[in-house]
C-alpha positions in Angstrom: 0.0 0.0 -0.2 1.1 3.6 -0.6 1.8 5.2 2.3 -0.4 8.7 2.4 -0.6 12.0 4.5 -4.4 12.8 4.3 -5.5 16.5 4.8 -8.8 18.0 5.2 -9.0 21.0 3.5 -12.1 22.8 5.0 -12.8 26.0 3.0 -16.1 28.3 3.7 -17.6 26.6 0.1 -15.6 24.0 -1.0 -14.5 20.9 2.0 -12.1 18.8 0.6 -10.3 15.9 1.6 -6.8 15.1 -0.5 -3.7 12.5 0.1 -0.1 13.2 -0.4 2.4 10.3 -1.6 5.9 10.4 -0.1 6.7 13.1 -2.8 3.6 15.0 -2.2 1.9 14.4 -4.7 -2.1 14.3 -4.7 -3.0 10.6 -5.6 -6.5 11.0 -4.7 -9.0 14.0 -3.9 -12.7 14.9 -2.8 -14.5 17.4 -2.3 -17.6 18.0 -0.8 -20.3 21.5 -0.8 -22.7 21.2 1.8 -25.8 23.5 3.0 -26.1 25.5 5.7 -28.4 25.7 8.2 -29.2 28.3 11.1 -27.7 28.7 14.6 -29.7 29.7 17.6 -30.3 32.9 16.6 -31.5 31.8 12.9 -28.5 33.1 11.3 -26.7 31.0 8.8 -24.0 28.7 9.7 -21.9 25.7 8.4 -23.5 22.3 9.2 -21.0 20.8 11.4 -22.8 18.1 12.4 -22.5 16.9 8.2 -19.5 18.0 8.0 -17.9 15.5 11.0 -20.1 12.5 9.9 -18.1 13.4 6.4 -14.7 13.4 7.9 -14.8 10.4 9.9 -16.9 8.4 6.9 -14.3 9.1 4.2 -11.4 8.1 6.4 -13.0 5.2 7.2 -13.4 4.0 3.7 -10.2 4.9 2.7 -8.4 3.0 5.4 -11.1 -0.2 4.5 -10.5 0.4 0.7 -7.2 -0.9 1.2 -5.2 1.5 -2.0 -3.4 3.5 0.9 -2.0 3.4 4.7 -2.6 6.7 6.5 0.3 7.6 8.3 -0.8 11.2 8.9 -4.2 13.5 9.2 -3.7 17.3 9.1 -6.2 19.9 8.9 -6.7 23.3 7.3 -9.9 25.4 7.7 -11.0 29.1 7.2 -10.6 31.5 9.9 -12.9 32.5 12.4 -14.5 30.0 13.8 -14.7 28.2 17.1 -15.9 25.2 18.6 -16.7 25.2 22.0 -16.9 21.9 24.3 -18.5 21.0 27.4 -17.8 18.6 30.3 -18.6 15.6 28.4 -16.2 17.2 25.6 -19.5 17.5 23.2 -20.3 20.5 21.2 -22.2 22.9 23.2 -22.9 26.2 20.4 -22.9 26.6 16.8 -20.6 27.1 15.2 -21.0 30.8 14.7 -20.8 32.2 11.1 -18.3 34.9 10.6 -20.1 37.0 8.9 -22.9 37.6 12.1 -23.2 41.0 13.1 -22.5 41.9 16.6 -23.1 44.9 18.3 -19.7 47.1 19.2 -21.4 47.2 22.8 -21.3 43.6 23.1 -17.1 43.9 23.1 -16.1 47.1 23.6 -15.6 46.8 27.1 -12.4 45.2 26.5 -10.9 47.7 24.3 -11.2 50.7 26.7 -9.8 48.3 29.7 -7.0 47.4 27.3 -5.8 51.0 25.6 -8.5 51.6 23.3 -9.2 50.2 20.1 -6.3 51.6 18.4 -3.2 50.2 20.9 -5.5 47.2 21.9 -5.8 46.4 17.9 -2.2 47.3 17.5 -1.4 45.1 20.3 -3.5 41.9 19.1 -2.6 42.9 15.4 -6.1 42.1 15.1 -8.5 45.3 13.7 -11.7 45.2 15.4 -13.6 42.9 13.0 -16.6 41.9 15.1 -17.3 38.2 14.7 -13.8 37.7 12.8 -11.9 38.2 15.9 -13.0 35.0 17.9 -11.7 36.8 20.8 -14.5 39.3 20.2 -17.3 36.0 19.9 -16.0 34.4 23.2 -16.8 38.1 25.1 -20.8 38.2 22.8 -21.1 34.3 24.0 -20.1 35.2 27.3 -22.2 37.7 28.2 -24.9 37.4 25.5 -25.8 33.5 26.2 -24.8 33.0 29.9 -27.1 29.5 29.5 -25.0 28.5 26.6 -21.6 29.8 28.5 -22.4 28.2 31.9 -21.7 24.6 29.4 -18.7 25.6 28.4 -15.4 23.7 29.4 -13.2 24.0 26.6 -12.5 26.4 23.6 -11.2 25.2 20.5 -10.2 27.0 17.1 -11.8 25.2 14.1 -8.8 23.0 13.0 -7.9 21.5 16.4 -11.5 20.1 17.3 -11.1 18.4 13.7 -7.9 16.9 15.2 -9.9 16.5 18.7 -12.7 14.4 16.7 -9.2 11.5 16.2 -7.2 12.4 19.2 -10.3 13.3 22.3 -6.9 15.7 23.4 -7.7 19.9 23.4 -4.9 21.7 21.2 -4.0 24.8 19.6 -1.6 26.3 16.9 -0.3 29.4 16.4 -1.4 30.0 13.3 -4.9 30.0 13.7 -4.3 32.1 17.2 -2.2 35.1 15.4 -5.2 35.4 12.7 -7.0 38.2 14.0 -8.4 36.5 16.8 -7.7 39.3 19.0 -6.7 36.6 21.8 -2.3 37.3 21.4 -0.4 39.7 22.5 1.8 40.5 19.6 4.4 42.9 21.7 5.1 39.7 24.3 4.1 37.1 21.9 2.4 35.5 24.8 -1.8 34.9 25.3 -3.3 38.4 25.8 -4.1 39.2 29.8 -7.7 40.2 29.5 -8.5 36.6 28.5 -7.5 35.9 32.2 -9.2 39.2 33.5 -12.7 37.4 31.8 -11.9 34.0 33.1 -11.8 32.6 29.7 -8.8 29.8 29.3 -7.4 28.7 26.4 -4.8 25.9 25.5 -1.0 26.6 25.0 -0.1 25.9 21.4 2.0 23.9 20.7 4.7 23.0 17.5 2.8 22.4 14.9 5.1 19.7 13.0 4.2 17.9 16.5 1.4 15.2 16.6 -0.4 13.4 18.7 -0.4 9.4 17.7 -4.1 7.6 17.8 -5.9 4.8 17.0 -8.5 5.6 14.7 -10.2 2.5 13.2 -8.2 -0.2 14.9 -4.8 2.4 13.0 -2.0 4.1 14.7 -2.2 7.4 13.0 -0.2 10.3 14.0 -3.1 13.7 14.5 -1.9 17.1 13.5 -3.1 20.0 15.5 -3.9 21.6 12.4 -3.6 25.3 11.1 -5.6 28.5 9.7 -5.6 27.9 6.1 -3.9 31.0 4.6 -1.1 30.9 7.2 -1.3 27.2 5.7 -1.1 28.4 1.9 2.6 30.3 2.8 4.5 26.9 4.3 5.8 25.3 1.1 6.5 28.9 -0.8 9.0 29.2 3.0 9.9 25.4 2.0 11.4 26.0 -1.1 12.4 30.2 -0.8 12.7 30.2 2.4 16.1 32.9 2.2 14.5 35.0 -0.9 12.0 37.9 -0.9 8.7 37.7 -1.9 4.7 38.6 -0.9 1.9 36.1 -1.4 -1.1 37.3 -2.7 -3.8 34.0 -1.7 -6.7 35.0 -3.3 -10.1 33.4 -2.6 -13.2 34.7 -1.3 -10.1 36.5 1.0 -7.4 38.7 -1.1 -4.5 38.3 1.7 -1.0 39.9 1.1 1.6 38.5 3.3 5.0 39.2 3.7 6.9 36.6 6.3 9.9 38.8 6.1 8.8 42.3 7.3 10.8 43.0 10.7 8.4 45.6 11.6 5.7 45.5 14.0 2.4 46.5 13.4 2.0 50.1 13.0 -1.5 52.0 13.5 -2.1 53.4 10.3 -1.3 49.9 8.8 -4.1 48.5 11.1 -6.1 51.2 10.1 -5.9 50.0 6.6 -6.6 46.3 6.9 -3.1 44.9 8.0 -2.8 42.3 10.8 -0.2 39.8 11.5 -0.5 36.3 10.9 1.9 33.5 12.5 3.8 30.6 11.0 4.3 27.3 13.0 6.8 28.4 14.6 5.7 31.3 15.8 7.2 33.8 13.2 5.1 37.4 12.5 3.8 37.4 8.7 2.7 41.5 8.0 -0.2 41.0 6.3 -3.3 43.1 4.0 -6.6 40.9 4.4 -8.8 42.6 2.3 -12.6 40.8 1.1 -12.0 41.3 -2.1 -13.2 38.1 -3.5 -16.8 38.3 -2.6 -16.5 42.5 -3.7 -15.5 40.7 -7.0 -18.2 37.7 -6.9 -21.2 40.0 -6.1 -20.3 42.7 -8.2 -19.9 40.7 -11.4 -23.3 38.9 -10.8 -24.6 42.8 -10.7 -23.3 43.6 -14.0 -23.7 40.5 -15.9 -27.7 41.5 -14.5 -27.1 45.0 -16.1 -26.2 44.1 -19.3 -28.0 40.9 -20.0 -25.3 38.4 -20.0 -24.9 35.0 -18.6 -23.5 35.4 -14.8 -19.9 32.9 -15.6 -19.4 35.9 -19.0 -16.6 37.3 -16.9 -14.9 34.0 -17.5 -14.9 34.3 -21.3 -13.3 38.5 -21.3 -10.4 38.4 -23.1 -7.8 40.5 -21.7 -7.3 44.2 -23.4 -4.0 45.1 -22.1 -3.8 48.3 -23.7 -7.7 48.9 -22.0 -5.1 48.2 -18.4 -3.3 50.8 -19.5 -4.7 53.4 -19.6 -7.3 52.9 -17.3 -4.4 52.9 -15.5 -3.5 56.3 -16.7 -6.8 57.6 -15.9 -7.1 56.4 -11.8 -10.2 56.8 -11.7 -12.3 54.6 -9.1 -16.4 54.9 -10.6 -17.5 51.7 -8.6 -15.8 52.8 -5.2 -15.1 55.9 -5.2 -15.3 55.9 -1.6 -13.8 52.8 -1.0 -16.3 49.6 -0.3 -19.2 49.9 1.4 -20.8 48.1 4.2 -22.9 45.7 1.8 -19.8 45.5 -0.5 -21.6 46.3 -3.5 -19.9 49.3 -6.0 -21.6 52.6 -6.9 -23.7 52.1 -10.4 -24.6 55.2 -10.8 -22.3 55.8 -13.9 -23.0 52.3 -15.5 -23.6 54.3 -18.9 -20.1 55.0 -19.2 -19.8 51.8 -20.3 -20.2 50.8 -23.8 -20.6 47.1 -22.6 -19.9 44.5 -20.2 -16.0 43.5 -21.0 -15.4 47.6 -20.4 -16.9 47.0 -17.3 -15.5 44.6 -16.2 -11.8 45.6 -16.5 -12.5 49.0 -14.8 -14.4 46.7 -11.6 -10.9 44.6 -12.1 -8.5 47.2 -12.1 -10.3 48.7 -9.0 -10.0 45.2 -7.4 -6.6 45.2 -8.6 -5.5 48.7 -7.1 -6.8 48.2 -3.7 -4.4 44.7 -3.6 -1.7 47.0 -5.1 -1.9 49.0 -2.2 -2.4 46.7 0.4 1.1 45.1 -1.0 2.3 48.6 -0.5 1.4 48.8 3.0 3.1 45.5 4.6 7.0 46.1 3.2 9.5 47.5 5.4 10.9 50.8 5.0 13.4 50.7 1.9 12.5 47.1 0.8 11.0 46.0 -2.1 10.5 42.3 -3.1 11.5 40.6 -6.0 9.0 38.5 -6.7 4.9 38.5 -6.2 3.7 34.6 -5.9 -0.4 34.6 -6.5 -2.7 31.7 -5.5 -5.5 31.0 -5.3 -8.6 31.7 -7.7 -7.7 34.8 -9.4 -4.0 33.6 -11.0 -6.0 32.3 -13.6 -8.1 35.8 -14.2 -5.9 37.3 -17.0 -6.9 40.9 -16.5 -6.4 40.9 -12.8 -2.7 39.6 -13.3 -1.9 42.3 -16.1 -3.0 45.1 -14.1 -0.9 44.2 -11.4 2.1 43.3 -13.7 1.8 47.3 -14.9 1.3 48.6 -11.7 4.6 46.2 -9.6 7.0 46.8 -13.4 10.0 45.9 -11.3 8.6 42.7 -9.7 8.4 39.5 -11.3 4.9 37.8 -10.7 5.1 33.7 -10.2 2.2 31.4 -10.4 4.1 28.7 -8.1 3.7 24.9 -9.3 1.9 24.9 -6.4 -2.2 23.3 -6.2 -3.9 22.8 -3.0 -1.5 25.0 -1.0 -3.4 25.3 2.4 -2.9 21.4 2.0 0.4 20.9 1.0 1.6 23.5 4.1 -0.2 21.0 6.6 0.8 17.8 5.1 4.1 19.7 5.3 4.2 19.7 8.1 3.6 15.8 9.2 6.0 14.8 6.3 8.6 13.3 9.5 5.7 10.6 10.2 5.5 9.3 6.9 
């Protein structure tokens, strides 16, 4: 049987299982999409019961078929998601959706007690994002749902919960804690004191390369603690080009620019412009710019399609016009987002009459998204530094118009599409390589 590492790569939309062989090539993959359910407030959330059943059954089926010998299992998941466990180790609350709205009054007292929003956010490298800060999710649950909170014995982040399904051990990792949770003190590189003040105890993070050996359907398998998907996606590049100088654009629903070579601490200016810090599994800072631009692209492209009466996938057939890109850059006009991205992520379509058709309007939309990405990259560079390469992974590396705009905006940098597929899953697999 071929020895493999299994990775459960759980995105917001697609849930995947991939098997990596000893050369870290994918020899098997399968994916599912799950309908959302409603949480206890009626807000949409992931159907964790169904996802759990799928994960456990897929692993069991692979073992039963006998084609592959699973030596290790690891997990990569989207961010800002918590699982609460009761004293019996059972889930005691839904997997609340990070898009669920929170009132600032539900958690603002934490900021007030620790230097105000700017200083607290700077120290925790976490912009005040509401539910996207899992620390604030905890505060919200504690104060808004005391009956639920009273049953909570342990709190784990999403990938660690998936690991827990196999090990029954409570764990934590640096990549998830460092992902805008507002729980980590980046000045002192430890949990922030506010957790102790609130009586909240979280597990100490472990080295991401260490696994727990557990029995899974009668076989001894090394189970990783799991990690945050965006942080995981940079691991393959650091393994191959760790002595280089690059920025990684991880693109999907979120477009995240990551600079693992920044030595400067996060500034208030950066923080106020969608910048934050992630961490590697070994606790190294990754200066990052995080923008919800994949979602912006999706909802506004659909609106353009509706306006121009074309199929909603028509943008996939739009032919790149390099001269149009150059002209748009020279004009430097923001037509859809003159004042930045609005709260509903929809552009201003009042000047749609300026465009002769879908193609020209789509070039303009992608320009404005690309320019926001360009600005985000500039923000995370240390003074006097200039990366030699910009790596692009994820869905937007197939968008020729996006790539062309970025290339023209950054003529001194080489735009590279790394020969890395399933980057976040591969990163999770590489951490388990000593168990193969």
